[in-house]
C-alpha positions in Angstrom: 0.0 0.0 0.0 1.6 3.2 -1.1 1.1 6.4 0.9 1.4 9.9 -0.5 3.8 12.4 1.1 2.1 14.8 3.5 1.6 18.3 2.2 4.0 19.8 4.7 7.5 18.5 4.1 10.1 18.7 6.8 13.5 18.8 5.1 12.3 20.7 2.0 9.1 21.9 0.5 7.4 20.7 -2.8 8.9 17.2 -2.7 7.3 14.2 -4.5 9.0 10.8 -4.1 8.7 8.2 -6.8 10.4 4.8 -6.2 13.0 3.6 -8.7 13.2 0.1 -10.1 13.3 -2.8 -7.7 16.6 -4.4 -6.9 20.0 -2.7 -7.4 19.8 -1.6 -11.0 19.1 2.1 -10.1 21.9 2.4 -7.5 25.1 4.1 -8.7 27.7 1.8 -10.1 25.4 -1.1 -10.9 27.1 -4.1 -12.6 24.7 -6.0 -14.8 27.0 -9.1 -14.7 26.9 -9.5 -10.9 23.6 -7.6 -10.1 25.6 -5.7 -7.5 26.0 -1.9 -7.3 28.9 -0.3 -5.6 31.1 0.6 -3.9 28.7 3.2 -2.4 29.0 6.1 0.0 26.0 6.9 2.3 25.9 10.4 3.8 23.7 12.9 5.6 22.2 15.5 3.2 20.1 18.7 3.4 20.0 18.9 7.2 21.2 22.6 7.0 23.6 21.7 9.8 27.2 20.6 10.2 26.6 16.9 9.6 25.7 17.5 5.9 28.1 15.3 3.9 29.2 13.2 6.9 29.2 9.5 6.2 27.3 6.9 8.1 29.2 4.6 10.5 28.1 1.6 12.5 27.4 1.7 16.3 27.1 -1.8 17.7 24.6 -2.3 20.5 27.1 -4.6 22.3 30.8 -5.2 22.0 32.1 -5.8 18.5 33.6 -9.1 19.6 30.1 -10.5 20.2 28.0 -7.9 18.4 25.8 -8.6 15.4 23.3 -5.8 15.5 23.3 -2.0 15.9 22.6 1.3 14.2 24.0 3.3 11.3 24.7 6.7 12.7 26.2 10.1 11.8 29.2 11.3 14.0 28.8 14.8 15.4 32.1 16.0 13.9 33.7 14.8 10.7 37.2 14.3 12.2 35.8 11.5 14.4 36.0 9.2 11.4 38.8 11.0 9.5 41.4 8.3 10.4 39.0 5.4 10.5 38.5 2.8 7.8 35.5 3.8 5.7 32.6 1.4 6.0 32.0 -0.3 2.6 28.5 -0.1 1.3 26.9 -1.8 -1.7 23.5 -2.9 -3.1 23.4 -6.7 -3.1 20.6 -9.2 -3.1 18.3 -6.3 -4.1 18.9 -4.2 -1.0 21.4 -1.8 0.6 24.1 -3.5 2.6 27.1 -2.6 4.7 30.2 -4.7 5.3 30.5 -5.0 9.1 32.5 -6.9 11.7 29.9 -9.1 13.4 32.2 -10.8 15.9 33.2 -14.4 15.6 31.8 -14.5 12.1 34.2 -11.8 11.0 33.3 -9.2 8.3 29.9 -9.9 6.7 27.6 -8.0 4.4 24.7 -6.9 6.6 21.3 -5.8 5.2 20.3 -2.3 6.3 16.8 -1.7 7.4 14.5 0.8 9.1 12.9 -1.1 11.9 11.1 -0.7 15.2 7.8 0.9 16.0 6.5 3.6 13.6 7.5 6.2 16.1 11.1 4.9 16.3 11.8 3.3 12.9 15.5 3.6 13.1 18.2 3.0 10.5 20.3 -0.1 11.5 21.2 -3.7 10.9 20.3 -7.1 12.5 17.9 -5.3 14.9 16.5 -7.8 17.5 13.0 -8.5 18.8 11.4 -8.3 15.3 8.8 -10.8 14.1 11.6 -12.3 12.0 15.0 -10.6 11.8 15.6 -12.0 8.4 12.2 -11.1 7.1 12.8 -7.7 5.7 11.4 -5.5 3.0 7.8 -5.6 4.4 5.6 -3.0 6.0 3.8 -3.7 9.3 1.1 -1.3 10.4 -0.1 -0.2 13.8 -3.7 -1.1 14.4 -5.8 0.6 17.1 -4.6 -0.5 20.6 -2.3 -3.1 19.2 1.5 -2.3 19.0 3.0 -3.9 15.9 6.6 -3.8 14.8 7.3 -2.2 11.5 9.9 -3.2 9.0 10.1 -0.4 6.5 11.2 -1.3 3.0 14.4 0.6 2.2 14.2 1.7 -1.4 16.1 4.4 -3.1 13.9 7.3 -4.4 14.3 10.0 -6.9 11.9 12.5 -8.4 10.3 12.2 -11.8 10.4 15.5 -13.7 7.8 14.5 -16.2 5.8 11.3 -15.5 4.9 10.9 -19.2 8.5 10.8 -20.4 9.7 8.3 -17.7 12.8 10.4 -17.1 14.0 10.0 -13.6 15.9 12.7 -11.7 17.1 13.4 -8.2 15.1 15.4 -5.6 13.4 18.5 -7.0 13.4 21.3 -4.3 11.1 24.2 -5.1 11.2 23.3 -8.8 15.0 23.0 -8.9 16.5 19.6 -9.7 19.0 18.4 -7.1 21.6 15.7 -7.9 21.7 12.5 -6.0 19.9 9.3 -5.0 18.1 9.1 -1.7 17.0 6.4 0.7 13.5 6.1 1.9 10.4 3.9 2.4 6.6 4.2 2.2 7.0 7.1 -0.2 9.0 9.1 2.4 12.6 10.2 2.1 12.7 12.5 5.1 14.6 11.3 8.3 14.8 12.7 11.7 18.3 13.2 13.2 18.6 12.7 17.0 21.6 13.7 19.1 23.0 11.1 21.5 25.8 11.4 24.0 26.8 8.0 25.3 29.6 7.2 27.7 30.6 4.1 25.7 29.6 5.0 22.2 30.4 8.7 22.3 28.5 11.5 20.5 26.5 10.8 17.4 23.1 11.2 15.6 20.8 8.3 15.1 18.2 8.6 12.4 14.6 7.5 12.2 12.2 7.5 9.2 9.6 10.2 9.5 6.9 8.0 8.0 3.2 7.4 8.9 2.5 7.6 12.7 6.0 8.8 13.5 5.0 11.6 15.7 6.5 11.7 19.2 4.3 9.5 21.4 4.7 11.8 24.4 4.1 15.2 22.8 2.2 14.3 19.6 4.5 16.6 17.7 6.1 15.6 14.4 9.7 15.9 15.8 11.4 14.9 19.0 12.9 17.6 21.2 16.1 18.8 19.5 15.5 16.6 16.4 16.2 18.0 12.9 15.4 16.7 9.5 17.4 15.7 6.5 17.9 13.0 3.8 20.2 9.9 3.4 22.0 10.4 0.2 23.7 7.6 -1.8 26.6 8.2 -4.2 29.3 6.2 -5.8 32.3 5.9 -3.5 
């Protein structure tokens, strides 16, 4: 079931999202022989703040030596990752993946998803306590009085300048075509960036999809206190 974007856009006005072709074919650097696209770079975009252009890095929920799940986050300052090995990204098996150290299994390609409740559908990998951690690319809805987990399909989205011609472009902001390919789900490409300061993990921003029913549960407002909006942009590495 497709949902239209709400009239009031957060990161930019006058945005219409149209999904690209299924699989990896529309990602930058697609190889028809392998059906894989990459290497890719995944960065914050159009936040209007310092993190614009910063690349996503993994934050494991438990120690890397035994960790197999966590979040893809944005560091608060670019130099936090300046000397670190860049996380490899690709599109494989029809979905966005990151190559991560998952403990005793070593480096593995991990599928990236937006998962959790609609109010906290966070960008991550191997997230636990889902109906089936390997059952991704589905949408689960919240019915009245029943809390249901949501696995949001992570597709890349662009904007179609003229639906009749079939030409596909990047985001159009106030009538101006913007370069790039953007990550999203349920016809939404806007994400909320939330500041975290953790003794073990340090300072970073985790992101959540601002899709249907994503309002803050306590306040009813579209954004959490201190949260700001932006996009997740994918380019060739």
